Short mmCIF file of the C-alpha atoms (twelve columns), coordinates in Angstrom:
data_MODEL
# 
_entry.id   MODEL 
# 
loop_
_atom_site.group_PDB 
_atom_site.id 
_atom_site.type_symbol 
_atom_site.label_atom_id 
_atom_site.label_alt_id 
_atom_site.label_comp_id 
_atom_site.label_asym_id 
_atom_site.label_seq_id 
_atom_site.Cartn_x 
_atom_site.Cartn_y 
_atom_site.Cartn_z 
_atom_site.pdbx_PDB_model_num 
ATOM 1  C CA . UNK A 1  76.474 11.589 58.906 1 
ATOM 2  C CA . UNK A 2  74.250 14.320 60.394 1 
ATOM 3  C CA . UNK A 3  71.638 14.162 63.152 1 
ATOM 4  C CA . UNK A 4  68.600 16.388 62.509 1 
ATOM 5  C CA . UNK A 5  65.467 17.193 64.464 1 
ATOM 6  C CA . UNK A 6  62.496 17.350 62.069 1 
ATOM 7  C CA . UNK A 7  59.182 19.036 62.911 1 
ATOM 8  C CA . UNK A 8  55.951 19.490 60.986 1 
ATOM 9  C CA . UNK A 9  54.864 22.965 59.867 1 
ATOM 10 C CA . UNK A 10 51.138 22.149 60.071 1 
ATOM 11 C CA . UNK A 11 49.010 21.893 63.188 1 
ATOM 12 C CA . UNK A 12 49.074 18.233 64.154 1 
ATOM 13 C CA . UNK A 13 48.149 17.956 67.816 1 
ATOM 14 C CA . UNK A 14 51.766 17.993 68.956 1 
ATOM 15 C CA . UNK A 15 52.817 15.048 66.792 1 
ATOM 16 C CA . UNK A 16 55.190 15.458 63.850 1 
ATOM 17 C CA . UNK A 17 54.669 11.928 62.539 1 
ATOM 18 C CA . UNK A 18 56.833 9.724  60.349 1 
ATOM 19 C CA . UNK A 19 59.644 11.434 58.462 1 
ATOM 20 C CA . UNK A 20 60.166 10.462 54.822 1 
ATOM 21 C CA . UNK A 21 63.657 9.817  53.464 1 
ATOM 22 C CA . UNK A 22 65.474 13.164 53.411 1 
ATOM 23 C CA . UNK A 23 66.560 14.589 50.058 1 
ATOM 24 C CA . UNK A 24 70.128 15.910 49.915 1 
ATOM 25 C CA . UNK A 25 71.529 18.190 47.230 1 
ATOM 26 C CA . UNK A 26 75.267 18.821 47.430 1 
ATOM 27 C CA . UNK A 27 76.433 22.055 45.851 1 
ATOM 28 C CA . UNK A 28 79.817 23.769 45.773 1 
ATOM 29 C CA . UNK A 29 79.070 26.216 48.628 1 
ATOM 30 C CA . UNK A 30 76.226 24.499 50.457 1 
ATOM 31 C CA . UNK A 31 74.383 21.277 51.179 1 
ATOM 32 C CA . UNK A 32 70.601 21.606 50.952 1 
ATOM 33 C CA . UNK A 33 68.529 19.090 52.922 1 
ATOM 34 C CA . UNK A 34 64.777 18.569 52.701 1 
ATOM 35 C CA . UNK A 35 63.007 16.314 55.202 1 
ATOM 36 C CA . UNK A 36 59.266 15.952 54.604 1 
ATOM 37 C CA . UNK A 37 56.784 14.108 56.820 1 
ATOM 38 C CA . UNK A 38 53.881 11.814 55.971 1 
ATOM 39 C CA . UNK A 39 50.517 13.424 55.262 1 
ATOM 40 C CA . UNK A 40 48.178 13.972 58.192 1 
ATOM 41 C CA . UNK A 41 45.048 11.863 58.521 1 
ATOM 42 C CA . UNK A 42 41.820 13.757 57.763 1 
ATOM 43 C CA . UNK A 43 40.238 15.774 60.541 1 
ATOM 44 C CA . UNK A 44 40.860 18.767 62.766 1 
ATOM 45 C CA . UNK A 45 44.178 19.076 64.598 1 
ATOM 46 C CA . UNK A 46 45.015 21.547 67.346 1 
ATOM 47 C CA . UNK A 47 48.038 23.803 67.056 1 
ATOM 48 C CA . UNK A 48 50.393 22.955 69.855 1 
ATOM 49 C CA . UNK A 49 54.096 22.692 69.047 1 
ATOM 50 C CA . UNK A 50 54.937 19.435 67.268 1 
ATOM 51 C CA . UNK A 51 57.667 17.183 68.648 1 
ATOM 52 C CA . UNK A 52 61.091 17.050 66.959 1 
ATOM 53 C CA . UNK A 53 61.724 13.643 65.393 1 
ATOM 54 C CA . UNK A 54 65.413 12.630 65.280 1 
ATOM 55 C CA . UNK A 55 66.607 11.723 61.779 1 
ATOM 56 C CA . UNK A 56 70.035 10.608 60.605 1 
ATOM 57 C CA . UNK A 57 71.170 11.901 57.202 1 
ATOM 58 C CA . UNK A 58 74.054 10.153 55.474 1 
ATOM 59 C CA . UNK A 59 76.179 12.379 53.248 1 
ATOM 60 C CA . UNK A 60 78.213 11.154 50.275 1 
ATOM 61 C CA . UNK A 61 81.041 13.577 51.079 1 
ATOM 62 C CA . UNK A 62 82.255 15.650 54.034 1 
ATOM 63 C CA . UNK A 63 80.528 18.959 54.755 1 
ATOM 64 C CA . UNK A 64 83.853 20.778 54.663 1 
ATOM 65 C CA . UNK A 65 83.422 24.555 54.336 1 
ATOM 66 C CA . UNK A 66 79.864 24.396 53.025 1 
ATOM 67 C CA . UNK A 67 76.731 25.720 54.729 1 
ATOM 68 C CA . UNK A 68 73.937 23.360 55.718 1 
ATOM 69 C CA . UNK A 69 70.612 24.725 54.458 1 
ATOM 70 C CA . UNK A 70 67.021 23.721 55.222 1 
ATOM 71 C CA . UNK A 71 65.321 23.353 51.821 1 
ATOM 72 C CA . UNK A 72 61.905 24.123 53.354 1 
ATOM 73 C CA . UNK A 73 63.132 27.709 53.786 1 
ATOM 74 C CA . UNK A 74 63.951 28.183 50.106 1 
ATOM 75 C CA . UNK A 75 60.410 27.827 48.729 1 
ATOM 76 C CA . UNK A 76 56.939 27.126 50.023 1 
ATOM 77 C CA . UNK A 77 54.947 28.032 53.129 1 
ATOM 78 C CA . UNK A 78 57.835 27.939 55.623 1 
ATOM 79 C CA . UNK A 79 59.760 30.849 54.065 1 
ATOM 80 C CA . UNK A 80 58.040 33.504 56.179 1 
ATOM 81 C CA . UNK A 81 58.309 31.638 59.482 1 
ATOM 82 C CA . UNK A 82 60.705 32.507 62.308 1 
ATOM 83 C CA . UNK A 83 62.488 29.201 61.692 1 
ATOM 84 C CA . UNK A 84 63.589 30.426 58.274 1 
ATOM 85 C CA . UNK A 85 65.588 33.476 59.250 1 
ATOM 86 C CA . UNK A 86 69.079 33.489 57.719 1 
ATOM 87 C CA . UNK A 87 67.640 31.991 54.506 1 
ATOM 88 C CA . UNK A 88 67.374 28.590 56.161 1 
ATOM 89 C CA . UNK A 89 71.079 28.269 56.971 1 
ATOM 90 C CA . UNK A 90 71.253 25.813 59.884 1 
ATOM 91 C CA . UNK A 91 75.049 25.668 60.127 1 
ATOM 92 C CA . UNK A 92 77.786 27.854 58.735 1 
ATOM 93 C CA . UNK A 93 81.527 26.982 58.871 1 
# 
């Protein structure tokens, strides 16, 4: 079991919103986790930092010697953000 803090990439008036069920892909050398959030309602939203929403991820097997990787940093708009340095690796054994 892992505890994550999930934030929204988009401007949302400081609110991340509801987190959808995380997707977990276990590989030999890493575990890749993607945690998306519900779509924003229509309208303009200011760009203050969004809150981190705590999310529990249940793993089918121990992490062991594998890296934990944020899937949002592997493709899409988040790749070039400061949060995605180290290729999205959030924990390394």
